[in-house]
N, C-alpha and C positions, 0 to 999 in steps of 0.2 A: 593337359599336363597334370600329372599326379602331384599331390601335395601331401607329404607325410609329416605328421606332428603328433607327438605323444602316442604313437602306435596306431593312430587312426589315419585312414586315407580317404580322400574325397577327390572328385574330379571337378575342376572348374571349367566352365565354358563361357566364353564371352558372348553376350547377346548383342543384338543390333543397337539397342539403346546404350548410350555411354554410361559408364560408372555402375553398371548392373552386372552382377555375377549370379550364375545359377549353381546352387549347391545340390548335389545329389543327396537323397535322404539317408545316406549312410552316417550322417552326423546328427547329433541331437542339438548342437548349437554351432553357429558359424565360428570357426577358429581363425579365419583368414580375412576378417573384415578390415583390418588395418593394413594388411600387406598389399602393396600395389601389384597390379597385374603386369607380369613381365612379358614383353613383346619380343619374341624370338625373330632374329633376322634370317630369312630364307637364304641359305648359302648359294643356291643356284641362281639367284638374281644379282649377286655381287660379282662384278667383273674384277678379276685378279690379274695383275701384271707384275713382272719382275724385271729389275734392271740392276746395273752395277751400282754399288753403294759408294758413298764418298767417305772420306775420313781415314783414320789409321787402320791398318790391317795387313800391310805389306803386299806381297804378291797375291794374296787371297782377294784383295779388293779388285785387282785388275782381271782376275780370272773368273770369279764366281758372281753370279747375279743374286745378291742377297737382299737387296732393297725390295720392299713389297708396296705396291700401290693398289688400294681397294677403291673401286668406283661403284657407287650405288645411285641408280637413276631414280630421283625422287618424284619425277613427273608421273610415273606409272607405278604407284605403290598402293594397290588395293588392300594389302595386308596391314598397312599403317593407317591408323585413324587420322582424320583430317586435322584435329586439334593438336595431336602429337607431332604431325608433320610440320605444322606452322611453328610450333615451339622449337622444333629441331632446326628449322631454317634460321630462326633468330639466334638460338644459342650457339650453333656451330657455323656462324656466318663466315668465319675465316677459312673453313673447309669446303664451302659451297662454290662450285664452278658452274659453267654453262652446261656441262654434261652431267651434273649431279653432285653428290657428296664425294670428296676425295680425301682419303686417309693414307698417309705415307708412314712407313716404319723402316728404319735402317739402324736400329739401336744395337743389334747383335750381329755376330758373324754367321749366324745360322739362318737360312731362308725359312725353315719350318718355324723357328722361334719367332721371327719377325712376322710371319703370317698369323701366328697365334696371337701375338701382341696387337696386331692391327685389327683383328676381329674382336678382341677384347675391348679395344678402344671404341670401335663402332657400336658394340653392344652397350658400352657405358654411356655413349652419347644418346642412344635411343632410350635407355633407362632414365637418364636425367630429363629428357624431354617428355617422358610419359608421366612424370610427377606433376600434378596440377598445383600451381603455386597458390598459396593462401592469399586471400585478398586482405590488404592492409586497411584498417579502418581510417577514415579521414580524421585527422586531428585538427581541432580548432585552437589556434594559438592566441592566447589573450595577451594583447600588447600592453595593457595597463598593469603596473606593478601591484602586488598585494597590499592591503591596507596596513599591515604591520611594517612593511618597508617604507611606506609613505610617512607613517608616524615617526619612525626612527630617523628618517632624513629631515623631517621638520624639527624634531628635537635637537638634532645636531646643528641645524641652521640657527635655532633660537639660542643655543649655548654660544655659538660663534658670535652672534649679534650682541649678546650680553657682554661677552669678553671685550668686544670693540667699544661698546657703550661705556664700560668701566674705564677704559684707557682714555676716552675723550674727556671725561670729567677731571682728570688729574692735570691735564695740560694747561689749565687756566691759572695756576698758582705761581708760575714763574714770574 
């Protein structure tokens, strides 16, 4: 897939090792180290079916099959890396069925537009799954309050005790 940036072009190829890119020597420095590798969905592996849509639309709803269902069999996807596949199964678990990944679109009255939106949704799901999440560092929570808060609390307790002590001395004069 060609990458154009600042008038320079380079071709990226994915190697067998994860997270490694091969840059052709047409570049002096790698420009695309921060850009994630985009995994394209092979359209011939996606099963597309059309059915009648629900909702408003008058007679058009009853006559034209505008709803689009995309099915992608995730069990046989050699083009999709294993780690991306696992993240996709977790992130899109509401779309996963026994037959694979199911995406439905019936937002517009046009079958072609619904097909385009469904493929865009599928590509977005795969792009989201291809991003490796950052590991969060473990935080140790200190349960003991800081020393200045301890001093402030003890000072307040001393002042309250002194106030009560002063009240106790006056009561004997009656």
